[in-house]
PDB file of N, CA, C and O in Angstrom:
ATOM      1  N   MET A   1     130.034 118.447  -5.054  1.00  0.00           N
ATOM      2  CA  MET A   1     130.016 117.847  -3.770  1.00  0.00           C
ATOM      3  C   MET A   1     131.172 118.307  -2.931  1.00  0.00           C
ATOM      4  O   MET A   1     132.313 118.080  -3.336  1.00  0.00           O
ATOM      5  N   PRO A   2     130.980 118.911  -1.837  1.00  0.00           N
ATOM      6  CA  PRO A   2     132.213 119.396  -1.028  1.00  0.00           C
ATOM      7  C   PRO A   2     132.904 118.263  -0.336  1.00  0.00           C
ATOM      8  O   PRO A   2     132.311 117.250   0.035  1.00  0.00           O
ATOM      9  N   VAL A   3     134.175 118.479  -0.181  1.00  0.00           N
ATOM     10  CA  VAL A   3     135.072 117.513   0.479  1.00  0.00           C
ATOM     11  C   VAL A   3     134.874 117.683   1.901  1.00  0.00           C
ATOM     12  O   VAL A   3     134.852 118.809   2.398  1.00  0.00           O
ATOM     13  N   ARG A   4     134.712 116.517   2.659  1.00  0.00           N
ATOM     14  CA  ARG A   4     134.463 116.500   4.086  1.00  0.00           C
ATOM     15  C   ARG A   4     135.760 116.717   4.921  1.00  0.00           C
ATOM     16  O   ARG A   4     135.816 117.551   5.824  1.00  0.00           O
ATOM     17  N   THR A   5     136.818 115.899   4.556  1.00  0.00           N
ATOM     18  CA  THR A   5     138.011 116.022   5.306  1.00  0.00           C
ATOM     19  C   THR A   5     139.143 115.626   4.483  1.00  0.00           C
ATOM     20  O   THR A   5     138.965 114.957   3.465  1.00  0.00           O
ATOM     21  N   GLY A   6     140.329 116.011   4.876  1.00  0.00           N
ATOM     22  CA  GLY A   6     141.510 115.686   4.035  1.00  0.00           C
ATOM     23  C   GLY A   6     142.700 115.435   4.984  1.00  0.00           C
ATOM     24  O   GLY A   6     142.564 115.646   6.189  1.00  0.00           O
ATOM     25  N   TYR A   7     143.869 114.989   4.468  1.00  0.00           N
ATOM     26  CA  TYR A   7     145.026 114.756   5.247  1.00  0.00           C
ATOM     27  C   TYR A   7     146.272 114.923   4.415  1.00  0.00           C
ATOM     28  O   TYR A   7     146.246 114.813   3.189  1.00  0.00           O
ATOM     29  N   LEU A   8     147.310 115.177   5.070  1.00  0.00           N
ATOM     30  CA  LEU A   8     148.644 115.305   4.489  1.00  0.00           C
ATOM     31  C   LEU A   8     149.517 114.589   5.407  1.00  0.00           C
ATOM     32  O   LEU A   8     149.498 114.869   6.605  1.00  0.00           O
ATOM     33  N   GLU A   9     150.339 113.619   4.903  1.00  0.00           N
ATOM     34  CA  GLU A   9     151.353 112.934   5.716  1.00  0.00           C
ATOM     35  C   GLU A   9     152.704 112.973   5.122  1.00  0.00           C
ATOM     36  O   GLU A   9     152.846 112.809   3.910  1.00  0.00           O
ATOM     37  N   ALA A  10     153.681 113.178   5.891  1.00  0.00           N
ATOM     38  CA  ALA A  10     155.119 113.245   5.481  1.00  0.00           C
ATOM     39  C   ALA A  10     155.915 112.311   6.286  1.00  0.00           C
ATOM     40  O   ALA A  10     155.731 112.252   7.502  1.00  0.00           O
ATOM     41  N   GLN A  11     156.805 111.559   5.683  1.00  0.00           N
ATOM     42  CA  GLN A  11     157.698 110.614   6.374  1.00  0.00           C
ATOM     43  C   GLN A  11     159.060 110.634   5.720  1.00  0.00           C
ATOM     44  O   GLN A  11     159.234 110.799   4.513  1.00  0.00           O
ATOM     45  N   ALA A  12     160.068 110.442   6.672  1.00  0.00           N
ATOM     46  CA  ALA A  12     161.431 110.278   6.145  1.00  0.00           C
ATOM     47  C   ALA A  12     162.096 109.200   7.065  1.00  0.00           C
ATOM     48  O   ALA A  12     161.816 109.107   8.260  1.00  0.00           O
ATOM     49  N   GLY A  13     162.978 108.409   6.438  1.00  0.00           N
ATOM     50  CA  GLY A  13     163.551 107.408   7.282  1.00  0.00           C
ATOM     51  C   GLY A  13     164.719 106.722   6.634  1.00  0.00           C
ATOM     52  O   GLY A  13     165.241 107.205   5.629  1.00  0.00           O
ATOM     53  N   LEU A  14     165.141 105.610   7.184  1.00  0.00           N
ATOM     54  CA  LEU A  14     166.188 104.693   6.693  1.00  0.00           C
ATOM     55  C   LEU A  14     165.699 103.368   6.467  1.00  0.00           C
ATOM     56  O   LEU A  14     164.997 102.813   7.313  1.00  0.00           O
ATOM     57  N   SER A  15     166.058 102.750   5.249  1.00  0.00           N
ATOM     58  CA  SER A  15     165.640 101.458   5.065  1.00  0.00           C
ATOM     59  C   SER A  15     167.030 100.605   4.766  1.00  0.00           C
ATOM     60  O   SER A  15     167.942 101.086   4.093  1.00  0.00           O
ATOM     61  N   SER A  16     167.075  99.431   5.281  1.00  0.00           N
ATOM     62  CA  SER A  16     168.167  98.559   5.083  1.00  0.00           C
ATOM     63  C   SER A  16     168.318  98.111   3.629  1.00  0.00           C
ATOM     64  O   SER A  16     169.408  97.690   3.241  1.00  0.00           O
ATOM     65  N   LEU A  17     167.274  98.186   2.817  1.00  0.00           N
ATOM     66  CA  LEU A  17     167.235  97.798   1.459  1.00  0.00           C
ATOM     67  C   LEU A  17     167.568  98.954   0.476  1.00  0.00           C
ATOM     68  O   LEU A  17     168.281  98.737  -0.504  1.00  0.00           O
ATOM     69  N   THR A  18     167.053 100.180   0.735  1.00  0.00           N
ATOM     70  CA  THR A  18     167.166 101.238  -0.178  1.00  0.00           C
ATOM     71  C   THR A  18     167.921 102.447   0.405  1.00  0.00           C
ATOM     72  O   THR A  18     168.282 103.338  -0.364  1.00  0.00           O
ATOM     73  N   GLY A  19     168.167 102.520   1.660  1.00  0.00           N
ATOM     74  CA  GLY A  19     168.858 103.561   2.265  1.00  0.00           C
ATOM     75  C   GLY A  19     167.845 104.668   2.713  1.00  0.00           C
ATOM     76  O   GLY A  19     166.720 104.381   3.123  1.00  0.00           O
ATOM     77  N   ALA A  20     168.305 105.934   2.611  1.00  0.00           N
ATOM     78  CA  ALA A  20     167.424 106.967   3.121  1.00  0.00           C
ATOM     79  C   ALA A  20     166.255 107.195   2.070  1.00  0.00           C
ATOM     80  O   ALA A  20     166.435 107.056   0.860  1.00  0.00           O
ATOM     81  N   TYR A  21     165.011 107.567   2.652  1.00  0.00           N
ATOM     82  CA  TYR A  21     163.864 107.756   1.795  1.00  0.00           C
ATOM     83  C   TYR A  21     163.052 108.921   2.387  1.00  0.00           C
ATOM     84  O   TYR A  21     163.168 109.289   3.556  1.00  0.00           O
ATOM     85  N   ALA A  22     162.227 109.468   1.491  1.00  0.00           N
ATOM     86  CA  ALA A  22     161.232 110.442   1.920  1.00  0.00           C
ATOM     87  C   ALA A  22     159.962 110.170   1.178  1.00  0.00           C
ATOM     88  O   ALA A  22     160.010 109.802   0.005  1.00  0.00           O
ATOM     89  N   ARG A  23     158.802 110.338   1.821  1.00  0.00           N
ATOM     90  CA  ARG A  23     157.399 110.049   1.275  1.00  0.00           C
ATOM     91  C   ARG A  23     156.414 111.043   1.711  1.00  0.00           C
ATOM     92  O   ARG A  23     156.361 111.413   2.884  1.00  0.00           O
ATOM     93  N   LEU A  24     155.620 111.491   0.783  1.00  0.00           N
ATOM     94  CA  LEU A  24     154.566 112.509   0.997  1.00  0.00           C
ATOM     95  C   LEU A  24     153.218 111.958   0.407  1.00  0.00           C
ATOM     96  O   LEU A  24     153.129 111.562  -0.755  1.00  0.00           O
ATOM     97  N   GLU A  25     152.249 111.964   1.240  1.00  0.00           N
ATOM     98  CA  GLU A  25     150.952 111.482   0.849  1.00  0.00           C
ATOM     99  C   GLU A  25     149.800 112.440   1.263  1.00  0.00           C
ATOM    100  O   GLU A  25     149.722 112.888   2.407  1.00  0.00           O
ATOM    101  N   GLY A  26     148.973 112.711   0.350  1.00  0.00           N
ATOM    102  CA  GLY A  26     147.740 113.575   0.673  1.00  0.00           C
ATOM    103  C   GLY A  26     146.486 112.981   0.125  1.00  0.00           C
ATOM    104  O   GLY A  26     146.550 112.293  -0.894  1.00  0.00           O
ATOM    105  N   GLY A  27     145.377 113.194   0.714  1.00  0.00           N
ATOM    106  CA  GLY A  27     144.125 112.723   0.311  1.00  0.00           C
ATOM    107  C   GLY A  27     142.982 113.429   0.819  1.00  0.00           C
ATOM    108  O   GLY A  27     143.115 114.278   1.701  1.00  0.00           O
ATOM    109  N   ALA A  28     141.800 113.116   0.288  1.00  0.00           N
ATOM    110  CA  ALA A  28     140.502 113.742   0.583  1.00  0.00           C
ATOM    111  C   ALA A  28     139.426 112.637   0.719  1.00  0.00           C
ATOM    112  O   ALA A  28     139.456 111.655  -0.023  1.00  0.00           O
ATOM    113  N   ARG A  29     138.524 112.789   1.621  1.00  0.00           N
ATOM    114  CA  ARG A  29     137.459 111.977   1.790  1.00  0.00           C
ATOM    115  C   ARG A  29     136.279 112.523   1.099  1.00  0.00           C
ATOM    116  O   ARG A  29     135.737 113.527   1.561  1.00  0.00           O
ATOM    117  N   LEU A  30     135.816 111.937   0.001  1.00  0.00           N
ATOM    118  CA  LEU A  30     134.632 112.545  -0.749  1.00  0.00           C
ATOM    119  C   LEU A  30     133.263 112.158  -0.046  1.00  0.00           C
ATOM    120  O   LEU A  30     132.386 113.013   0.084  1.00  0.00           O
ATOM    121  N   LYS A  31     133.103 110.941   0.377  1.00  0.00           N
ATOM    122  CA  LYS A  31     131.963 110.514   1.116  1.00  0.00           C
ATOM    123  C   LYS A  31     132.453 109.784   2.351  1.00  0.00           C
ATOM    124  O   LYS A  31     133.654 109.582   2.533  1.00  0.00           O
ATOM    125  N   SER A  32     131.500 109.385   3.209  1.00  0.00           N
ATOM    126  CA  SER A  32     131.930 108.786   4.429  1.00  0.00           C
ATOM    127  C   SER A  32     132.720 107.464   4.235  1.00  0.00           C
ATOM    128  O   SER A  32     133.460 107.049   5.127  1.00  0.00           O
ATOM    129  N   ASN A  33     132.557 106.822   3.082  1.00  0.00           N
ATOM    130  CA  ASN A  33     133.195 105.495   2.863  1.00  0.00           C
ATOM    131  C   ASN A  33     134.146 105.554   1.492  1.00  0.00           C
ATOM    132  O   ASN A  33     134.614 104.513   1.030  1.00  0.00           O
ATOM    133  N   LEU A  34     134.379 106.775   0.916  1.00  0.00           N
ATOM    134  CA  LEU A  34     135.094 106.801  -0.241  1.00  0.00           C
ATOM    135  C   LEU A  34     136.087 107.979  -0.201  1.00  0.00           C
ATOM    136  O   LEU A  34     135.724 109.108   0.130  1.00  0.00           O
ATOM    137  N   GLY A  35     137.364 107.674  -0.552  1.00  0.00           N
ATOM    138  CA  GLY A  35     138.403 108.663  -0.574  1.00  0.00           C
ATOM    139  C   GLY A  35     139.237 108.518  -1.726  1.00  0.00           C
ATOM    140  O   GLY A  35     139.265 107.468  -2.369  1.00  0.00           O
ATOM    141  N   LEU A  36     139.993 109.639  -2.047  1.00  0.00           N
ATOM    142  CA  LEU A  36     141.037 109.608  -3.089  1.00  0.00           C
ATOM    143  C   LEU A  36     142.377 109.953  -2.419  1.00  0.00           C
ATOM    144  O   LEU A  36     142.373 110.642  -1.398  1.00  0.00           O
ATOM    145  N   PHE A  37     143.479 109.518  -2.932  1.00  0.00           N
ATOM    146  CA  PHE A  37     144.807 109.895  -2.428  1.00  0.00           C
ATOM    147  C   PHE A  37     145.821 109.887  -3.468  1.00  0.00           C
ATOM    148  O   PHE A  37     145.618 109.224  -4.485  1.00  0.00           O
ATOM    149  N   GLY A  38     146.954 110.594  -3.313  1.00  0.00           N
ATOM    150  CA  GLY A  38     148.020 110.586  -4.163  1.00  0.00           C
ATOM    151  C   GLY A  38     149.314 110.602  -3.298  1.00  0.00           C
ATOM    152  O   GLY A  38     149.309 111.096  -2.171  1.00  0.00           O
ATOM    153  N   PHE A  39     150.383 110.067  -3.838  1.00  0.00           N
ATOM    154  CA  PHE A  39     151.661 109.937  -3.027  1.00  0.00           C
ATOM    155  C   PHE A  39     152.855 110.195  -3.990  1.00  0.00           C
ATOM    156  O   PHE A  39     152.785 110.046  -5.210  1.00  0.00           O
ATOM    157  N   ALA A  40     153.891 110.574  -3.350  1.00  0.00           N
ATOM    158  CA  ALA A  40     155.205 110.658  -3.994  1.00  0.00           C
ATOM    159  C   ALA A  40     156.324 110.127  -3.031  1.00  0.00           C
ATOM    160  O   ALA A  40     156.310 110.448  -1.843  1.00  0.00           O
ATOM    161  N   GLU A  41     157.233 109.363  -3.522  1.00  0.00           N
ATOM    162  CA  GLU A  41     158.236 108.747  -2.661  1.00  0.00           C
ATOM    163  C   GLU A  41     159.515 108.769  -3.395  1.00  0.00           C
ATOM    164  O   GLU A  41     159.524 108.504  -4.598  1.00  0.00           O
ATOM    165  N   ALA A  42     160.665 109.084  -2.717  1.00  0.00           N
ATOM    166  CA  ALA A  42     161.973 109.091  -3.283  1.00  0.00           C
ATOM    167  C   ALA A  42     162.964 108.436  -2.394  1.00  0.00           C
ATOM    168  O   ALA A  42     162.913 108.612  -1.176  1.00  0.00           O
ATOM    169  N   ASN A  43     163.892 107.665  -2.970  1.00  0.00           N
ATOM    170  CA  ASN A  43     165.006 107.204  -2.263  1.00  0.00           C
ATOM    171  C   ASN A  43     166.254 107.340  -3.074  1.00  0.00           C
ATOM    172  O   ASN A  43     166.213 108.044  -4.083  1.00  0.00           O
ATOM    173  N   GLN A  44     167.327 106.752  -2.742  1.00  0.00           N
ATOM    174  CA  GLN A  44     168.625 106.945  -3.440  1.00  0.00           C
ATOM    175  C   GLN A  44     168.583 106.292  -4.838  1.00  0.00           C
ATOM    176  O   GLN A  44     169.316 106.685  -5.746  1.00  0.00           O
ATOM    177  N   ARG A  45     167.713 105.296  -4.980  1.00  0.00           N
ATOM    178  CA  ARG A  45     167.679 104.525  -6.308  1.00  0.00           C
ATOM    179  C   ARG A  45     166.615 104.921  -7.273  1.00  0.00           C
ATOM    180  O   ARG A  45     166.806 104.821  -8.485  1.00  0.00           O
ATOM    181  N   GLU A  46     165.443 105.391  -6.744  1.00  0.00           N
ATOM    182  CA  GLU A  46     164.292 105.545  -7.639  1.00  0.00           C
ATOM    183  C   GLU A  46     163.391 106.589  -7.027  1.00  0.00           C
ATOM    184  O   GLU A  46     163.500 106.957  -5.858  1.00  0.00           O
ATOM    185  N   ARG A  47     162.468 107.059  -7.907  1.00  0.00           N
ATOM    186  CA  ARG A  47     161.402 108.090  -7.529  1.00  0.00           C
ATOM    187  C   ARG A  47     160.023 107.341  -7.964  1.00  0.00           C
ATOM    188  O   ARG A  47     159.965 106.673  -8.997  1.00  0.00           O
ATOM    189  N   LEU A  48     159.044 107.493  -7.183  1.00  0.00           N
ATOM    190  CA  LEU A  48     157.770 106.873  -7.408  1.00  0.00           C
ATOM    191  C   LEU A  48     156.668 107.945  -7.201  1.00  0.00           C
ATOM    192  O   LEU A  48     156.837 108.835  -6.367  1.00  0.00           O
ATOM    193  N   ALA A  49     155.598 107.874  -7.914  1.00  0.00           N
ATOM    194  CA  ALA A  49     154.396 108.644  -7.678  1.00  0.00           C
ATOM    195  C   ALA A  49     153.188 107.800  -8.056  1.00  0.00           C
ATOM    196  O   ALA A  49     153.276 106.909  -8.900  1.00  0.00           O
ATOM    197  N   GLY A  50     152.125 108.074  -7.458  1.00  0.00           N
ATOM    198  CA  GLY A  50     150.772 107.374  -7.837  1.00  0.00           C
ATOM    199  C   GLY A  50     149.658 107.992  -7.233  1.00  0.00           C
ATOM    200  O   GLY A  50     149.765 108.979  -6.506  1.00  0.00           O
ATOM    201  N   ALA A  51     148.484 107.385  -7.541  1.00  0.00           N
ATOM    202  CA  ALA A  51     147.115 107.887  -7.110  1.00  0.00           C
ATOM    203  C   ALA A  51     146.351 106.671  -6.899  1.00  0.00           C
ATOM    204  O   ALA A  51     146.637 105.629  -7.489  1.00  0.00           O
ATOM    205  N   GLY A  52     145.297 106.777  -5.998  1.00  0.00           N
ATOM    206  CA  GLY A  52     144.469 105.700  -5.860  1.00  0.00           C
ATOM    207  C   GLY A  52     143.122 106.114  -5.171  1.00  0.00           C
ATOM    208  O   GLY A  52     142.899 107.270  -4.812  1.00  0.00           O
ATOM    209  N   ILE A  53     142.229 105.058  -5.012  1.00  0.00           N
ATOM    210  CA  ILE A  53     140.899 105.265  -4.407  1.00  0.00           C
ATOM    211  C   ILE A  53     140.924 104.426  -3.174  1.00  0.00           C
ATOM    212  O   ILE A  53     141.397 103.291  -3.237  1.00  0.00           O
ATOM    213  N   ARG A  54     140.433 104.918  -2.023  1.00  0.00           N
ATOM    214  CA  ARG A  54     140.251 104.181  -0.829  1.00  0.00           C
ATOM    215  C   ARG A  54     138.709 103.960  -0.576  1.00  0.00           C
ATOM    216  O   ARG A  54     137.906 104.885  -0.690  1.00  0.00           O
ATOM    217  N   LEU A  55     138.380 102.798  -0.258  1.00  0.00           N
ATOM    218  CA  LEU A  55     137.010 102.329   0.047  1.00  0.00           C
ATOM    219  C   LEU A  55     137.114 101.900   1.512  1.00  0.00           C
ATOM    220  O   LEU A  55     137.803 100.930   1.827  1.00  0.00           O
ATOM    221  N   MET A  56     136.421 102.632   2.423  1.00  0.00           N
ATOM    222  CA  MET A  56     136.387 102.231   3.853  1.00  0.00           C
ATOM    223  C   MET A  56     135.099 101.525   4.125  1.00  0.00           C
ATOM    224  O   MET A  56     134.021 101.871   3.641  1.00  0.00           O
ATOM    225  N   PHE A  57     135.285 100.489   4.951  1.00  0.00           N
ATOM    226  CA  PHE A  57     134.091  99.717   5.444  1.00  0.00           C
ATOM    227  C   PHE A  57     134.242  99.093   6.830  1.00  0.00           C
ATOM    228  O   PHE A  57     135.366  98.937   7.307  1.00  0.00           O
ATOM    229  N   GLY A  58     133.250  98.769   7.421  1.00  0.00           N
ATOM    230  CA  GLY A  58     133.299  98.196   8.776  1.00  0.00           C
ATOM    231  C   GLY A  58     132.684  96.810   8.729  1.00  0.00           C
ATOM    232  O   GLY A  58     131.807  96.524   7.915  1.00  0.00           O
ATOM    233  N   LEU A  59     133.176  95.939   9.642  1.00  0.00           N
ATOM    234  CA  LEU A  59     132.655  94.494   9.630  1.00  0.00           C
ATOM    235  C   LEU A  59     131.817  94.329  10.853  1.00  0.00           C
ATOM    236  O   LEU A  59     131.273  93.250  11.088  1.00  0.00           O
TER     237      LEU A  59
END
């Protein structure tokens, strides 16, 4: 199944709790209502990484 759309988002900033941080997230929409994403985030104290599934819907 071909991927319809994707995205890449980068952020950097300052937090009063953790100081400077950087975050990178990328994802792909597999169907009109289903997407996958992964992220990495780093600050002065810790490094995080993860993946997830997004289900989009309308009310």
